[in-house]
KEDREN-716637 format. One record per residue (C-alpha): z, y, x; residue in one letter; residue number from 1. Coordinates in Angstrom, 3 decimals. Example, Ala and Ser with C-alpha at 12.3 -4.5 7.8 and 13.67 -1.06 7.14 Angstrom:
<atoms>
+----------+----------+----------+------+-----+
|        z |        y |        x | code | pos |
+----------+----------+----------+------+-----+
|    7.800 |   -4.500 |   12.300 |    a |   1 |
|    7.140 |   -1.060 |   13.670 |    s |   2 |
+----------+----------+----------+------+-----+
</atoms>
This chain:
<atoms>
+----------+----------+----------+------+-----+
|        z |        y |        x | code | pos |
+----------+----------+----------+------+-----+
|  -26.419 |  -28.282 |  -11.379 |    m |   1 |
|  -26.105 |  -29.834 |  -14.844 |    n |   2 |
|  -24.240 |  -28.295 |  -17.781 |    a |   3 |
|  -21.023 |  -30.259 |  -17.127 |    l |   4 |
|  -20.894 |  -29.316 |  -13.447 |    q |   5 |
|  -21.575 |  -25.686 |  -14.350 |    l |   6 |
|  -18.784 |  -25.689 |  -16.930 |    a |   7 |
|  -16.314 |  -27.195 |  -14.417 |    v |   8 |
|  -17.294 |  -24.731 |  -11.674 |    a |   9 |
|  -17.027 |  -21.743 |  -14.034 |    d |  10 |
|  -13.696 |  -22.985 |  -15.337 |    g |  11 |
|  -12.288 |  -23.281 |  -11.806 |    m |  12 |
|  -13.489 |  -19.740 |  -11.035 |    t |  13 |
|  -11.638 |  -18.389 |  -14.081 |    i |  14 |
|   -8.579 |  -20.480 |  -13.156 |    a |  15 |
|   -8.504 |  -18.888 |   -9.699 |    r |  16 |
|   -8.858 |  -15.454 |  -11.288 |    r |  17 |
|   -5.905 |  -16.107 |  -13.610 |    n |  18 |
|   -3.810 |  -17.601 |  -10.801 |    a |  19 |
|   -4.354 |  -14.437 |   -8.764 |    l |  20 |
|   -3.422 |  -12.404 |  -11.837 |    k |  21 |
|   -0.109 |  -14.253 |  -12.107 |    i |  22 |
|    0.565 |  -13.757 |   -8.399 |    r |  23 |
|   -0.017 |  -10.029 |   -8.767 |    r |  24 |
|    2.216 |   -9.892 |  -11.848 |    a |  25 |
|    5.248 |  -11.978 |  -10.782 |    p |  26 |
|    7.182 |  -10.869 |  -13.863 |    d |  27 |
|    5.131 |  -13.383 |  -15.872 |    l |  28 |
|    6.213 |  -16.274 |  -13.666 |    l |  29 |
|    9.698 |  -14.870 |  -13.167 |    g |  30 |
|   10.444 |  -14.912 |  -16.885 |    g |  31 |
|    9.264 |  -18.490 |  -17.225 |    v |  32 |
|   11.273 |  -19.694 |  -14.240 |    v |  33 |
|   14.446 |  -17.594 |  -14.444 |    m |  34 |
|   15.248 |  -18.159 |  -18.129 |    l |  35 |
|   15.350 |  -21.967 |  -17.846 |    p |  36 |
|   17.455 |  -21.679 |  -14.688 |    i |  37 |
|   19.915 |  -19.539 |  -16.634 |    v |  38 |
|   19.924 |  -22.143 |  -19.413 |    f |  39 |
|   20.582 |  -24.947 |  -16.916 |    v |  40 |
|   23.534 |  -23.134 |  -15.382 |    l |  41 |
|   24.863 |  -21.976 |  -18.765 |    l |  42 |
|   24.755 |  -25.354 |  -20.473 |    f |  43 |
|   25.809 |  -27.336 |  -17.403 |    a |  44 |
|   28.805 |  -25.217 |  -16.446 |    y |  45 |
|   29.862 |  -23.436 |  -19.645 |    v |  46 |
|   29.095 |  -25.887 |  -22.458 |    f |  47 |
|   28.919 |  -29.032 |  -20.332 |    g |  48 |
|   32.696 |  -29.263 |  -20.078 |    s |  49 |
|   32.992 |  -29.146 |  -23.870 |    m |  50 |
|   30.279 |  -31.713 |  -24.641 |    i |  51 |
|   31.016 |  -35.325 |  -23.773 |    s |  52 |
|   28.500 |  -38.146 |  -23.924 |    l |  53 |
|   29.291 |  -41.857 |  -23.611 |    p |  54 |
|   28.276 |  -43.291 |  -20.270 |    g |  55 |
|   26.592 |  -40.225 |  -18.740 |    m |  56 |
|   27.047 |  -36.567 |  -17.896 |    s |  57 |
|   25.789 |  -33.812 |  -20.146 |    y |  58 |
|   23.913 |  -32.282 |  -17.201 |    g |  59 |
|   21.651 |  -35.324 |  -16.872 |    e |  60 |
|   21.146 |  -35.437 |  -20.614 |    y |  61 |
|   20.298 |  -31.728 |  -20.655 |    l |  62 |
|   17.693 |  -31.389 |  -17.900 |    l |  63 |
|   14.793 |  -33.174 |  -19.654 |    p |  64 |
|   15.380 |  -30.911 |  -22.664 |    g |  65 |
|   15.233 |  -27.841 |  -20.404 |    i |  66 |
|   11.978 |  -29.116 |  -18.904 |    f |  67 |
|   10.432 |  -29.396 |  -22.349 |    v |  68 |
|   11.788 |  -26.034 |  -23.487 |    m |  69 |
|   10.154 |  -24.462 |  -20.451 |    t |  70 |
|    6.690 |  -25.907 |  -20.980 |    i |  71 |
|    6.750 |  -24.891 |  -24.645 |    v |  72 |
|    7.746 |  -21.354 |  -23.667 |    s |  73 |
|    5.238 |  -21.210 |  -20.810 |    s |  74 |
|    2.392 |  -22.177 |  -23.106 |    a |  75 |
|    2.856 |  -18.864 |  -24.892 |    q |  76 |
|    1.549 |  -17.079 |  -21.791 |    i |  77 |
|   -1.855 |  -18.641 |  -22.463 |    t |  78 |
|   -2.045 |  -16.982 |  -25.846 |    g |  79 |
|   -0.574 |  -13.695 |  -24.653 |    y |  80 |
|   -3.083 |  -13.444 |  -21.806 |    t |  81 |
|   -5.977 |  -14.201 |  -24.123 |    l |  82 |
|   -4.949 |  -11.510 |  -26.596 |    t |  83 |
|   -4.616 |   -9.000 |  -23.763 |    q |  84 |
|   -8.096 |   -9.856 |  -22.477 |    d |  85 |
|   -9.456 |   -9.477 |  -26.000 |    l |  86 |
|   -7.953 |   -6.018 |  -26.347 |    q |  87 |
|   -9.210 |   -4.883 |  -22.947 |    k |  88 |
|  -12.762 |   -6.054 |  -23.629 |    g |  89 |
|  -12.785 |   -8.484 |  -20.699 |    i |  90 |
|  -14.407 |  -11.166 |  -22.850 |    f |  91 |
|  -17.329 |   -8.820 |  -23.465 |    d |  92 |
|  -17.862 |   -8.616 |  -19.709 |    r |  93 |
|  -17.726 |  -12.405 |  -19.393 |    f |  94 |
|  -20.328 |  -12.687 |  -22.142 |    r |  95 |
|  -22.859 |  -10.804 |  -19.984 |    t |  96 |
|  -22.464 |  -13.308 |  -17.143 |    l |  97 |
|  -24.394 |  -16.602 |  -16.846 |    p |  98 |
|  -21.346 |  -18.793 |  -17.390 |    m |  99 |
|  -20.260 |  -21.639 |  -19.647 |    s | 100 |
|  -18.730 |  -20.488 |  -22.984 |    p | 101 |
|  -15.777 |  -22.846 |  -22.503 |    s | 102 |
|  -14.993 |  -21.632 |  -18.966 |    a | 103 |
|  -12.622 |  -18.845 |  -20.036 |    v | 104 |
|  -10.366 |  -21.138 |  -22.057 |    l | 105 |
|  -10.534 |  -23.998 |  -19.567 |    t | 106 |
|   -9.719 |  -21.675 |  -16.669 |    g | 107 |
|   -6.805 |  -20.096 |  -18.520 |    q | 108 |
|   -5.230 |  -23.409 |  -19.485 |    t | 109 |
|   -5.690 |  -24.902 |  -16.006 |    v | 110 |
|   -4.050 |  -21.838 |  -14.428 |    a | 111 |
|   -1.136 |  -22.263 |  -16.820 |    d | 112 |
|   -0.721 |  -25.896 |  -15.737 |    v | 113 |
|   -0.272 |  -24.624 |  -12.175 |    i | 114 |
|    2.356 |  -22.209 |  -13.441 |    m | 115 |
|    4.079 |  -24.989 |  -15.391 |    n | 116 |
|    4.096 |  -27.172 |  -12.289 |    l | 117 |
|    5.801 |  -24.382 |  -10.356 |    t | 118 |
|    8.385 |  -23.962 |  -13.116 |    s | 119 |
|    9.137 |  -27.683 |  -13.387 |    v | 120 |
|    9.500 |  -28.078 |   -9.614 |    v | 121 |
|   11.863 |  -25.086 |   -9.499 |    t | 122 |
|   13.985 |  -26.481 |  -12.327 |    m | 123 |
|   14.053 |  -29.941 |  -10.769 |    a | 124 |
|   15.449 |  -28.441 |   -7.575 |    l | 125 |
|   18.074 |  -26.484 |   -9.531 |    v | 126 |
|   18.862 |  -29.626 |  -11.497 |    g | 127 |
|   19.433 |  -31.587 |   -8.293 |    l | 128 |
|   21.838 |  -28.855 |   -7.204 |    a | 129 |
|   23.926 |  -29.252 |  -10.381 |    v | 130 |
|   23.998 |  -33.056 |  -10.287 |    g | 131 |
|   20.845 |  -34.161 |  -12.093 |    w | 132 |
|   19.091 |  -37.214 |  -10.658 |    r | 133 |
|   16.023 |  -39.302 |  -11.401 |    v | 134 |
|   17.645 |  -42.716 |  -11.775 |    r | 135 |
|   14.473 |  -44.684 |  -12.501 |    s | 136 |
|   11.793 |  -45.880 |  -10.082 |    s | 137 |
|    9.545 |  -43.370 |   -8.255 |    p | 138 |
|    6.584 |  -44.494 |  -10.373 |    v | 139 |
|    8.468 |  -43.905 |  -13.629 |    e | 140 |
|    9.722 |  -40.539 |  -12.370 |    g | 141 |
|    6.193 |  -39.446 |  -11.441 |    a | 142 |
|    4.947 |  -40.642 |  -14.828 |    l | 143 |
|    7.633 |  -38.533 |  -16.486 |    g | 144 |
|    6.442 |  -35.371 |  -14.741 |    f | 145 |
|    2.818 |  -36.263 |  -15.534 |    l | 146 |
|    3.706 |  -36.675 |  -19.199 |    m | 147 |
|    5.360 |  -33.242 |  -19.260 |    l | 148 |
|    2.399 |  -31.521 |  -17.591 |    l | 149 |
|   -0.123 |  -33.230 |  -19.876 |    l | 150 |
|    1.787 |  -32.050 |  -22.946 |    f | 151 |
|    2.022 |  -28.559 |  -21.417 |    a | 152 |
|   -1.768 |  -28.494 |  -21.004 |    y | 153 |
|   -2.322 |  -29.717 |  -24.557 |    a | 154 |
|    0.146 |  -27.224 |  -26.018 |    f | 155 |
|   -1.596 |  -24.392 |  -24.161 |    s | 156 |
|   -4.660 |  -25.091 |  -26.288 |    w | 157 |
|   -2.492 |  -24.811 |  -29.404 |    v | 158 |
|   -1.282 |  -21.352 |  -28.388 |    t | 159 |
|   -4.829 |  -20.371 |  -27.424 |    a | 160 |
|   -5.956 |  -21.240 |  -30.937 |    t | 161 |
|   -3.140 |  -19.203 |  -32.478 |    v | 162 |
|   -3.905 |  -16.263 |  -30.176 |    a | 163 |
|   -7.610 |  -16.224 |  -30.969 |    l | 164 |
|   -6.759 |  -16.268 |  -34.665 |    s | 165 |
|   -4.324 |  -13.317 |  -34.421 |    l | 166 |
|   -6.063 |  -11.328 |  -31.631 |    r | 167 |
|   -3.236 |   -8.845 |  -30.808 |    t | 168 |
|   -0.432 |   -9.433 |  -28.258 |    p | 169 |
|    2.328 |   -8.005 |  -30.469 |    e | 170 |
|    1.522 |  -10.171 |  -33.481 |    v | 171 |
|    1.017 |  -13.221 |  -31.287 |    f | 172 |
|    4.416 |  -12.786 |  -29.620 |    n | 173 |
|    6.159 |  -12.591 |  -32.983 |    n | 174 |
|    4.361 |  -15.606 |  -34.425 |    v | 175 |
|    4.734 |  -17.682 |  -31.245 |    a | 176 |
|    8.478 |  -17.023 |  -31.152 |    t | 177 |
|    8.846 |  -17.981 |  -34.817 |    i | 178 |
|    6.963 |  -21.237 |  -34.166 |    l | 179 |
|    8.502 |  -22.218 |  -30.824 |    s | 180 |
|   12.179 |  -21.677 |  -31.635 |    f | 181 |
|   12.341 |  -24.280 |  -34.433 |    p | 182 |
|   10.353 |  -26.742 |  -32.316 |    l | 183 |
|   12.870 |  -26.536 |  -29.478 |    v | 184 |
|   16.168 |  -26.034 |  -31.272 |    f | 185 |
|   15.501 |  -28.425 |  -34.179 |    l | 186 |
|   15.169 |  -31.276 |  -31.723 |    s | 187 |
|   17.252 |  -33.491 |  -29.476 |    n | 188 |
|   16.774 |  -31.173 |  -26.486 |    a | 189 |
|   20.411 |  -30.048 |  -26.426 |    f | 190 |
|   22.288 |  -32.451 |  -28.708 |    v | 191 |
|   21.671 |  -35.909 |  -30.109 |    e | 192 |
|   19.644 |  -35.800 |  -33.311 |    s | 193 |
|   22.251 |  -38.127 |  -34.876 |    t | 194 |
|   24.737 |  -35.234 |  -34.795 |    r | 195 |
|   22.582 |  -33.070 |  -37.058 |    l | 196 |
|   23.056 |  -33.021 |  -40.854 |    p | 197 |
|   20.720 |  -35.078 |  -43.056 |    g | 198 |
|   17.530 |  -33.004 |  -43.557 |    p | 199 |
|   17.712 |  -31.428 |  -40.103 |    l | 200 |
|   18.167 |  -34.861 |  -38.550 |    r | 201 |
|   14.935 |  -36.090 |  -40.133 |    v | 202 |
|   13.061 |  -33.014 |  -38.898 |    v | 203 |
|   14.470 |  -33.461 |  -35.393 |    a | 204 |
|   13.638 |  -37.160 |  -35.230 |    e | 205 |
|    9.971 |  -36.585 |  -36.152 |    w | 206 |
|    9.603 |  -33.430 |  -34.110 |    n | 207 |
|    7.085 |  -34.001 |  -31.247 |    p | 208 |
|    9.412 |  -32.065 |  -28.940 |    v | 209 |
|   12.167 |  -34.622 |  -29.607 |    s | 210 |
|    9.765 |  -37.431 |  -28.802 |    t | 211 |
|    8.754 |  -35.757 |  -25.547 |    l | 212 |
|   12.379 |  -35.118 |  -24.561 |    v | 213 |
|   13.334 |  -38.716 |  -25.337 |    q | 214 |
|   10.347 |  -40.009 |  -23.368 |    g | 215 |
|   11.289 |  -37.839 |  -20.374 |    a | 216 |
|   14.884 |  -39.087 |  -20.495 |    r | 217 |
|   13.697 |  -42.683 |  -20.513 |    e | 218 |
|   11.244 |  -42.218 |  -17.644 |    l | 219 |
|   13.773 |  -40.283 |  -15.550 |    f | 220 |
|   16.503 |  -42.827 |  -16.308 |    g | 221 |
|   18.711 |  -40.193 |  -17.956 |    n | 222 |
|   19.926 |  -42.509 |  -20.702 |    t | 223 |
|   22.969 |  -44.704 |  -21.215 |    s | 224 |
|   23.393 |  -48.083 |  -22.939 |    p | 225 |
|   26.467 |  -46.576 |  -24.608 |    a | 226 |
|   24.346 |  -43.939 |  -26.368 |    m | 227 |
|   23.220 |  -44.630 |  -29.949 |    p | 228 |
|   19.795 |  -46.261 |  -30.191 |    v | 229 |
|   17.344 |  -43.929 |  -31.993 |    p | 230 |
|   16.421 |  -45.158 |  -35.440 |    s | 231 |
|   13.247 |  -43.114 |  -35.994 |    a | 232 |
|   10.007 |  -44.849 |  -34.997 |    w | 233 |
|    8.686 |  -42.035 |  -32.693 |    p | 234 |
|   11.939 |  -41.996 |  -30.709 |    l | 235 |
|   11.966 |  -45.775 |  -30.320 |    r | 236 |
|    8.446 |  -45.584 |  -28.788 |    h | 237 |
|    8.875 |  -42.194 |  -27.180 |    a | 238 |
|    6.706 |  -42.578 |  -24.057 |    v | 239 |
|    3.479 |  -43.856 |  -25.671 |    p | 240 |
|    3.936 |  -41.551 |  -28.670 |    v | 241 |
|    4.354 |  -38.539 |  -26.349 |    s | 242 |
|    1.081 |  -39.337 |  -24.584 |    f | 243 |
|   -0.534 |  -39.882 |  -27.988 |    a | 244 |
|    0.663 |  -36.448 |  -29.158 |    w | 245 |
|   -1.014 |  -34.842 |  -26.144 |    s | 246 |
|   -4.293 |  -36.614 |  -26.855 |    v | 247 |
|   -4.179 |  -35.635 |  -30.537 |    v | 248 |
|   -3.432 |  -31.982 |  -29.738 |    l | 249 |
|   -6.323 |  -31.843 |  -27.269 |    l | 250 |
|   -8.708 |  -33.552 |  -29.686 |    a | 251 |
|   -7.862 |  -31.078 |  -32.458 |    v | 252 |
|   -7.315 |  -27.784 |  -30.680 |    f | 253 |
|   -9.866 |  -27.810 |  -27.825 |    v | 254 |
|  -12.870 |  -27.647 |  -30.174 |    p | 255 |
|  -11.024 |  -25.342 |  -32.570 |    l | 256 |
|  -10.074 |  -22.862 |  -29.834 |    a | 257 |
|  -13.592 |  -22.992 |  -28.385 |    t | 258 |
|  -15.089 |  -22.228 |  -31.778 |    r | 259 |
|  -12.722 |  -19.298 |  -32.317 |    l | 260 |
|  -13.499 |  -17.957 |  -28.832 |    y | 261 |
|  -17.249 |  -18.091 |  -29.458 |    q | 262 |
|  -16.695 |  -16.314 |  -32.759 |    k | 263 |
|  -14.562 |  -13.648 |  -31.050 |    a | 264 |
|  -17.098 |  -12.848 |  -28.323 |    v | 265 |
|  -20.017 |  -12.799 |  -30.758 |    s | 266 |
|  -18.616 |   -9.829 |  -32.675 |    r | 267 |
+----------+----------+----------+------+-----+
</atoms>
């Protein structure tokens, strides 16, 4: 077995271990699934009647934003799990085993993709119950879900890098919350970026979360010709730019997280 095959096999072993860990601790998955469901119901039934959009319902406009909010929130579990394993000395045990150095991070991020898939499927079902529909072709709809999961995987490596830099669950939770809230709420996830005041509008239009939300809306067909056409370049090319963001995040943070992990286990 060559080095690549060994790394893949070790990564899948760690992924199975983390998937079993999630199954035995359903509170991790419950928090990721239940909070977005609450947001869907809250915004669709409480605020939806007060927010009108030309040519479409607020519920259809909202769901892609909820999807993106969920994958950003779920990615924090990658970092939290890594900091817990660091504190418990589990990495020291892995270091004594004949396994690939990248297997721990690869396995953790792959397991989190499975969790994200579960969350997105659950929210899609809830969305269908409240009137959301995929109004594009099946191929475009599938591409939309693929785009979301790819970004979720890439963003997991970002949180892994932050976690390995901070090394304690409490500090990581505080920093991750501070970083994730502006990403989600200073975006077009809940309202059109054109409704935001000047400086905040610029931030929202160039926010990668806004690009991902816009791309998901386009691929799911949750747009209306009566809606204002985005003026910012990333929003006018939302689908290719969203895929490009995922590639850039992976190219930057996979080697960075791997280097930090090797530094952490060498201490």
